[in-house]
N, C-alpha and C positions, 0 to 999 in steps of 0.2 A: 227400614231403620227408623227409630223414633228419637226425637229430640224433645226435651222438656226441662222444667225447673225441678230441682230437688234430686234425690237419689232415685235412679231408675231401678225398678224391681225386675227380677229375673223372669217372672211369670206374667200374670195378667196385668194389663195396663189400667185396670179400673181404679187402682189406688191413686193414680194421677188425677183421674176425673174427680174422685171424691175430694182430693186436696185442692181442686180448683186450678190445676195446672193445664197448660195448653199442650196438646200432643199433635206433632206434625208427622204425618205418615209420608216419608220420602222414599222412593224406590232406590234400591241399592245401586243400580247403574247410574242414576242421576247423581247420587251422593259421591260416587267415585269420580265421575266426570267433573263435577264442580270442584272437588278437592284437588284433582290433578291439574285442572286449569289454574287454580290459585297457586299451586306449587310451581307450575311452568312459568307463570307470569313473574313470580318472585325471583326465580333463577334468571330469567331473561333480563328483567329490569334491574335487579338489585345485586347481581353477582357476576354474570358471564360476559355481558356485552358492554363495550365502551360507549361513552357519550361522544357524539360527533363533534362537540364543541371543544372540550378539553382533552379528548382522547384517552380518558381514564375510566377504568372500572371503579365501582364503589370502594373496593378494598384499597386500591392505590390512592384514590382521592382521600380517603380517611387517614391513611398513613401520612401523607404529605400535610394534611390539615392539622393532624395531631402534633406532628413534629414542629410545624410552624407555631402552633399555640404554646407548645412547651419551650420554644426558643432554641431548638436544636438547629441553628442556622450555620452557614459556612464560616462565619467569623467567631463561632463558639467552639468549644472543645467537643470531642467525640463522647457519646454516651453508649452504654451497653445496648445492644440490639434487643435484648430481652426486656429492657425497660420500655422501649418504644412499643414492642409487641403488646406488653401488658397495658399500656395506656390506650392503645387502639382497641384492644379487645374489651377492656372494661368500660370505655366511654362510647364507642361508635360502632364497632363491628363484632356482634355477639356470635362469633364462630371460633373454630379451633385456632390455637396459637400457631400450629404448623402451617395452616393456610395463609395466615397473615405474614409469617416469617418468609415463606416461599415467595409471596408477592413482593415483599420488601427486598429480598435478595435480588430478584430480577431487575429491580429499579437501580441496583448498584453495579450490575455487570456490564462492562464495556464491550463484551462480545455478544450481548443480547440487545443492547440499546445503542443507537448512534450518539445520543446525548443522555448519559446516565443522570437520573434525578436524585440519587442518593450517593453520598461520598462514603464509601465503606472502608473500614480499617480492619484488616484481618482476612481470613480465608472466606471469600464469598463464592467459592466454587470455580469450576471450569466447565467447558463443554462436555467433559467426560465425568467429572466428579461433582458431588454436591458440596454445599458449604459446610463450614463448621457450625456447631450448635449456637443458638442465639446468645448463650451466656459467655461465649468466647469472642464474639465479634462486636465491633463498635460501629456507630454510624452517626451521620449528621446530614442535613440537606446539602445538595450540591448547588453551585451558583445558578445552574439552569433551572433547578426546582423553584428558586425564588422568582423566576419569571412566570411561574404558574400561580403562585400564591401572593405575589407582591401587592396586589390591589384589593385584597380581601377586606381590609378595614375601611373601605371607602364606599360601602353600600353598592358595590358593583354587581353583586349576585344575590339570589334569594337563598334563605336558609330554611331548614325544616327541622322538626324535632328528631332527636336521636331515637334509638330503639325503645327506650323506656321513658322518653319525654322529659328527662331531667336536664338535658343539654340540647343545643342546636348544632347542626352540621350543614355545610354548604351543599346545595343541590348540584353545583358545578363550580369549577375553579375559573378564575378570570382568564388564565392561559394566554400569555403574550406571544406564543409562537405555535404553529400547527403541530402539536405534539403527536397527534394520531398518525399523521403521515410520516413524520420524522422518525419516530421510534417503533411504529407498528405495534401489533398486539395479536393475541390469540386467545380463544376461549370457546368452550363447549357449553351450550345451553340445552334446553329441552327441545329437540326437534330441529335445532339450528346451531350453527357454529360460525365463528369469525376467525379469519386468518389474514392479517394485514402485514405487508412487507415493508421494511424500513426504507426511507428515502433520505437524500442529503439535505441538511438543514438550509444551506445557502441556496440550493436550487429550488426548494419548496418556497422559501421566502421570496425569491425572485418571481416565481410564478404567481404567488399571491399578490404581490405588488402590481404585477401586470394586470391581473384580474381587477384590482381596484381601479386601475387606470382605464381599462376597457372591459366592462362587465359582460360584453357580448363576445369575448375572445373565444376562438375555437379550441378544441382539444389539441389539434396539431400545433397551434401557436403556444399553448401552455407546455407542450412536450418539448419545445425548443429550450425551455428553461429546466424542465424535469425530464431528461431523455429516458430515464429508467430508474429502477431502485438502486440504492446504494447501501450495501450491507456492512455491518460493523466488522465482519471478518474479511472483507475484501473479496478476492476470488474473481471468477468470470461469470457473467450472466449472458445466456444465449437466447437468441430469438426475440428481437425487439418488436416483431409483429404481434407476438402474443402479449407483450407488455402493453402495447397500444390497445389491444382488445380488453385487457384487464382495466386499463385506465378509462375506457369508454363505458364498459358495462359493470365494472366492479367485480368481475370474475375472470379467471384465467389461470394458466399454468406456465410458470417460467422454469427454466433449467439452469441450475447453478453448477459451477465446476471449480475445483481447486486450481490455484495457480502454481505452475511447476517450472523448474529449470532443469534442462538436460545437459549433462557434462560429466567430466571425470570426477570420481569420488575421491575425496582427500584421503591420502594414506593407503590407497588400494592399487598403487602402481598403474594408474591410468584406466582402471575399469570404469565403464560408463554407469551412470546412475541417474535416477529421477529424484530431484529434491523438491518436495512440496513446501512452499513458503506461505501459502494462504489456503484455507479450507472453506468449503461451502458453509453457509449460515446454519448454525446449530449442530455442526459436525465437529467432533474432537479427534485428535490424533489416535487415541486408543481405540476408538471405534473403527478407524480405518485399518489399523494394525490387526485388530481382531478379525475383521472381515477378510483381509489378505491371508491371514493364517488359515482360516477355514477354507478359502478357495484353493490354497496351495496343498494343504494336507488332507482335506476331506473330500471335496468335490473334484479336485484335480483339474479344475477349469482354468486355473491361472498358472502359467508356466513361465520360466525364464527369470525368476527372482532368486538371487543368491542370498540376500540378507535385507532386513528392514531395521532401521535404527531411528529412534525418536530422540532428536537432539534439541528439542524445544526448551527454551529457557526464557526468563523475563527480559534479558538483554537483547536477544536476537529474535524473539517471537517464535512463531511456528517454523519448525525445521524438521521435516520427516524425510529421511534419506532411504530410498528404495534402490538397492544395488542390483544391477543386471548381471546375469551370467554372461560369460564370454560367448560371443557369437549371436547375441540377442539384439534385435533392433529396438532401441528405446522407444521410438515413436509407436511401433506396433504394440509394445508392452503397455505404453501409456493408454492406448485406445482400449485395451482389455481392462486396465485399472478403472477407467471411466465407466466401462460397461458393467463391471462386476462388483465394484466397491463404492462406499459413500463418497469417493472423490467427485462423483457427479450425483446430484440430488435434484429432485423436483420440488417446487414450492407452489402449492395451490392457493392462489390469491382469492380471497372471499371477503370483500369489504362490507361486512354486515355490521351496522352501527345503530345506535339509538338516536332517532331524530324526533324531538318532542315526545319522547317516551315510547316511540314505536320503532320496531326493528325495520331498517331499510338497507338495501344494498346500493351503494353509491360509487360512482366513478370519480376520477381525479377532480374534475371541475366541481362536481356537487360537494365533494368533501371540502374543497377550498371555500366554496360559497357558504357552507355551514359554519366553518370557522370564522370567516370574515363577518358574517351576520352576527355571530356571538361577540366579536371584537367591537363592532359598531355599537352594540348594546352596552358593552362594558365601558367603553370610552364615553358614551353618552351619559351613563349613570355616574361614572366617576367625575366627569366635568360638572354635572349638576351638583354633586356633593361638594366638590371643591369650590364652586361658585357660592353655594349657600354658606359654607364655612368662612369664606373670605368676606361675604357680605355681613355676616354676623360679627366678624372681627372688625370690619370697617365701621360698623355701627358703634361699637365700643370705643374705637379710636377717635371717632368724630366727637362723641360725648366728652371724652377726656380732654380733647383739645379745646372744646368750648369752656370747660371748667378752668383750664390753664390760662385762658385769656383774662380771667378775673379771679385768680386763686385766692386773693384776700377775702373777697366776698364769699367764696365757697367756704373758707375756714370759718368766717364769722357766722354764716348760716348754720354750719354744723355745730359750732360751739354754743350757739343760742338756742338749739333745739333740745327738748326734754328727753327725747329718745330717738332711736333709729328711724321708726316710721315718720316721725315729725321731720327729721332731717331730710329723709327721702322726699317727702311732700314739698318741703321748702325748695329743694334743688329742682324738682320738676316744675314747680310754679315759677321760679325766678329765671331759669335758663331754658325753659321749654324743652326739657329732656324727657325721654321715655323712662319707664320704671327700670328697664334693663340697664340703661346708661347710668341712671342715678345710683343703682346698686353697685355698679362697677366702680364708680367714683368713690363711693363710701368704702369699698373694699381695697382701694388702691393705697399702698403705704406712702407715707410722706416722702420717702427717698425717691419715689418715681415722679415727683413734681418739680424737678430741677429744670433749668433752662436747656441743658443737654438732652434730657429726655423729651422735651418738646420738639427739638430738632429731629430726634429719632422717630417720634410719632408722626411728624409731618412726612418724613421719608417713607415710613411704612404706609401712610395713607395713600401716597402717590403710587407705591408699588401695588397695593391691594386694588386700587382702581384700575390700574393697567392689567392686572391678572384677571379681574372680573370681566373687563372688556374682551380679553382674549378668549376666556372660557365661554362667554356669550356668543362669540363668533363660531366656536366649535358647535355649540348647541343650536344655533340659528341657521347655519350654512352646511348642508350635507357635503359639499365639496371640501370644505375645511376639515370636516370630520374624517373623510376618507384620506386626506393628506396626512393627518395626524397618525392614523392607523398605519399608513404606509411608512412614514418616517420611523415609527416605533419598531416596526418589523425590520427595517434596515439596521437599526441600532442593535437589535438582538443578533442578527446575522454577523454584524461586525464584532460583537462581543464574543461570539462563539464561532470562530472560523472553522470551516469543516472541509478540508480537501477531499475530493472524491476517492473512495477506496476501491470500489468495484469497477472492473473493466467491462464495458458493454460491447457485445458482438451482435451486430444487426442482422436483419433478414428473417426469413421464415424458419421456425425452429427445426422442422424436419429437414429442410435443405442445409441448415448449418450443421446439424448432426451428421448428415450423410457426407458433407464435404470434409468433416474432420476425421473421418475414418481413413487411416493410411492404406495406400494401395499395396504396399510391400508386405511380405510375410513376417512372422515373428522372428524366424531365424534368418540371419543375413547370409546371402549366398557369397561364394568366393569370387566376387566380381572384380574386375580390374579397378585400380584407383592409383593415386599418387601420394607419396609421403613427402612432406615439405619441411625443410629446416630454414628458419628465418635467420637473418644476420644478428638478431638480438637473442638467439638461443631458444626460440619457441618451436615446438614440433606439432604438426597437425597433418591431417589427410583430407583428400577430397572424398566426396560422397560416392558410395558404390551404387550400382543400378538398383539393387534390391532394397536400398534404403530410401529411394525417392518416394515422396508422399505428396499429398495435395497441398501441403504447406509451402511447396516450392523451394526445396533445398537447392535444386539446380534449375537454371533457366537456359533457354536457347541463347546462343550468342557467345561472345567471348567472356571468359572469366579471368580476372586479374589477381595476381598475388604480389604483394609489395615487399621489397627488401628481402629477397630470397637468397639464401646461401647455397642450398642444395635441393635437388628434386630427384627422386628415384622412383621407378615404377614398382608397383606391388599389387597385391590383391587384398580384399577386405579382411580375409581370415588368414592372411599370410604373416610373415615376419620381416623385419628389417634390422640392420645393425647400426647402432649409434657409435661413432668413432669419437674419442675424446682427445684432448691435448696431451694427455699422459700416455698416448699410444695404446689405449685399451679400446676394445669393442664390446658392446653389450647388445645381446639379442632381445628384442621387444616385440610384442604383438602389435599388429596394425589396427585391429578393430577397436581397442580401447582408446586410441588416439582421438582427440576431439575433431569433429568435422567442421571445416571452416564455414562460418556463417556467410550466407549469400543474400545480398540485398540489391535488387535491381541490377543484377549482373556483375556485381563487384564483390570480391572476396577479400576480407581483411584478416591478416595474421594475428590481429589482437585477440582472436578466439583460440589461439594455440595454447599448448601446455608447456610450461617450463620444463626443460630437459631434466632438471634436478628432481622433478616429481616422478620421473620414469626410471632413472638409474641412480645408484648410490655414488655420487661424485664426491671427490675430495674438495677441500676448501679452495685449492688453487687450480682446479680442473674444470674444463668446460667442454661441451659437445661442439665439434667443429665439422662433422661430416656424416653422411648417410651412405649405407651400402646395402644392396639387395641381399637378403639372407640366402635365397636360393639362386646362387650365382655360379655354381660349378660348371654348368653346361651352357652358359650364356654367350660364350665366344669372346668374353672380355679378357684383356690381359690381367686385370685386377684393379686394386685400389692404389692410386698414386698418393704418396705422402711426402710432405716437405717439412723440415724442422727449422727451429729458430737459428741453429748453427749452420744451416746450408746443406743438410743431408737430404738426399732424395731416395725414395724407395717405391717400387711397384710391388705390392704384396699380392701374390697369386691367390685367386678366390677359392681356397680350400679350407673353408671354415670348419671347426670342430662340430660334430653332430650333437654331442651330448653336453656341451658346455655353453652356458649363456653368457660367459664372460671370459675373454682371452686377450692376449696381447697381439698387436699387428706389426709392431716394430720394436726392436731393442734400442732404447735411447741411451745416450751417454749422460753422464752426470751434468745436471744443469740445463739439459736440452729439453725441448718440448715440441710437439707437433703444432704447426701453425696452419696447415691446410691438408685436407683429405678429400680427394675427388675420385669418383668412380669413372673409369675409362670404359668407353663403349666398344671400340675396336682397335685402339692403339694408334689411330691417326691423329690424335690430338697433339698440341704443342704444350709443353710444360713451361711455366713461367715463375721465376722468383723476382720479388721486389724487396729491396732492402731499405733501411731507414736513412741511408745516405743517398737515396734516389737513384740506385743502380738497378736496372732491369736486365735479366738474363732470360733468353728464350731458346729452347732447343726441342727437337722432336722427342716424343714419348718413347719411340722405338729404341732410343739410345740407352734406355734403362732396362736392364735384364730383370724379369720378375724373380722374386725371392720368396721363401717360405715365411711362416709367421715369426720365427725367431731371428730372422735376418735383420741386421742393423743398417741396411741401406748402403749408399755409396755417395761420393762427393757430388754435390749438385751445383753449387755456385761458390766461387772463391770470394770470401768476404775481406773487405779492407779492415785494417786494425780498428777495433771498437765498434764495427758495424754489426748489425743483426738483421735477420729476415723478418719482414712485416707480413708478406703475403706469399702463398704458394697455391697454384691451381693449375688445372688442365683446361686448355682453351681450344675450341674448334674454330678453324678459319674457313671451312668449306660448308657452312650451314647458311644458305641464303635466306631461310625463314627467319632466323634470329638476327641477321645482319652482321656487320663487321664488329668484332670485339673492341672494347674501349679500355684504355688504361686510366685509372683514377688515382691521382696522388694528391695528398693534402698535408699542409703544415698546420700550425696553430692559427694561421691567419689567411691562408690562400688555398685554392683548390684548382687543379688542372686536369682537363680531359684531353687525351690524345689517342688517335687511332692505333690499334695494336700493330697494324701493318707498317707503321713508321719505324718499328724496331726490327733490325735484322736478326735472323736466327744465328746462333753461335753454337759451339760445342758444349757438351756437358763439362762441368768442373772448370769453367773459365769465368772470367769477370764479365759483368754486364756492361751496358751502356747507360749514359746519364738520361734519366727520365724527367728531371725538373731542375731548373737552375734556381738556387735559393736567393731570395732577396735579402737585404740587410736586416739582421735581427732574426732570421729564420735558421734554426740550428739543425733541423732535419725533418724528415717526414713523420707525421703522427698517424697517418692512415694510408693504406695502399690497397688497390684491388684491380683485377683484370677480369673482364667478361662482357657479354652483350647486354644492352639495355640497362645501363647503370642507373640506380636510384640511391639517394642518400637519405639518412634519417638520423635523428638524435638517439641517445641510448634508450629512450622510452618509446621509440617507434614513430615519433612525429616526423613528417616529411620535411626534407631540406632541399631547396632548389639548387641544382648544380649549374655551373657556368657553361657557356657555349664551348664547343669542341675547338681545341687549339691544334692545328696540324703540325706545329713545331715540336720535334722530339725533345729538345733540351730547353724549351722556353720556360719562362717563369709562370707561376700560378696566378690566377685572378683573385683579387681580394673579394671576400664575401662577408656578409653580415653574420652568418651563422655557419660555422664549419661543421660538417657532418661527423658524427662519432662512429657510425656504422655505414657500410656501403654494401649493397647487394645488387641483384638484377631483377628485372621485371620480366616475367614470362607470361605468355598468352597461349591459351589453348581453346580450340573450338568446342 
């Protein structure tokens, strides 16, 4: 290929020789190689890779510089994004407007950056959708962006000509915080690429300040401050061993997961679901839904999903509800979701940045050192600039103060001079001033020559001298310089508080992934479990064997349940009946019931589900008992029921097969069921407790079982105006649970008495006194009989009960907090 001056002919090159032109004969391979290298260098240096100092690519730097120059600051109004794009393209970045706008949009997205640098107004996109056109959106700089450009006017950095030489632009921004580590970046150059993960601002600043204090700090010490990445979208990050490798070498692969909550789906009658509240970095809800749909309908690899709903909004954030089919283990389904959908993603860390114009791969410490070196240079140049400006101002102030000492002579000299040069020369000669000082005096208006202005000038002189001394300390002492940089970093961290969003899970990545796979199958087996009703009306179940996983839902040892009203045996895929105060029974599935959370061997009923979410209760109706659904051949006499008006009934266990709702007792007008207890073999004692502190105890065998429509029989004779507070069946031959206790409480006192202190009597008789009322006590507010009593407030907070009183008719003990509900504590191996 030939190069030369003038027009190149198509044929013979002799015309060039005749015209005196120089002809260079360059091989085609060399020409292509040279041109490609120039192109590659341009892309690497001027487009794709960030600078290690300010963490910005050229396009981002030009956007922020242009907005700063145009005055689009946080304290000003928004301007059209198209206007910003036009300014940047016309003055500094001669590329397409789409590329500039895309870069600008990323700077405004809080799901892309931990600390957004642009305050956007309008639709700036989402992880699933792009932004509106630049003519529809508005923008201005964010307060954090001012930390990057705030020192531009103090000769802190070097400038270079723009693309056409008509203007200048900064080679790098002053950058008051480690933007590259905090916000991360990505870019594809020629033959290389960068992909940097975001970190927490406060943690990075803390590590940088420690490195200032101890330049020889090890990576492990720095990772005490920066334990791992912190992503704008939160989520989980697995495998901190790989994080350390990336921090050491600048390369590594980390695994991100969405954060989920497993529990009943609202409005689905207790069906279990997986609610995604945080997604991996760069993943949107629509991407997850699309992948789930493909895996369910096309590949058939994902089973057990009944429905997927995207309930994401601005108020609650990400909320993706994945509803499980009945009989599906949510933990096993979640493992499949992590494996087959973007709920689990990898992030390949590649910290490739420009250092002195050369691409280098840096670890955490090297990145911090590059930033700190830049800040040392910026603060040094800024301090030199500020000292020079203050010295220049001090020189003028000192000259003006000299003139004020003999202002009459100054006026006389000026008035006696023929022109300005003569006046300047007279002032210089008479007061030994410099030409700069003389000119300043000549330019000073007379109104500045008052006595008050002299006092102000003397105060300014003292202040300038103090500031010059302080700036000289910064320039002369490296330790003072480092302390200034450290203090300024601390101020930035304080101005922009940043609580950690991402949860870190330590260990080797392969081991963490292997440990998180549940041992149980997707389909839950029909294993035995227990269904529990709390005294506050919450329903839950224990975990079935096929639901156990490595997350440790059950542990060896005893498991405790607090404030329990009823417990019935069931199976994971079986059914139970919920009995209400209106004498109705509702059939419900066991599997959708929430599994009680287990922490260090303790189960809390706070994880239960309100019964109103399972069955359609009336306004004045509540669930008071549990019954096994498959009870026909259990050998039990049935369900013992007691009402407010003293009626007792044992309902034979002959439940309708095709009805999920039916009555278990015919109630009189104004009556309601106060207790419903499942009888195991009929050897129990039935107990009534009334609000006038009367307790009646009689054997359960005295009550003949009736059908569903039966209205029961007389249970206890009530005094005039009295009503039943408690009814239940109590076993006295169970050594494992110990002797039952009677709990009675007024509005100010509580009494515990052994159940054996009360003699058994016949059915339909009056009881015996269970508590003697003190002065001011009108009657009982709460009554209960059973083993291992525990008290609680209406919200489930524990209340300490007094010691046992062996006296049957004694008075209650005064307590600070009277319980509102009482249940029993059960333990099982």
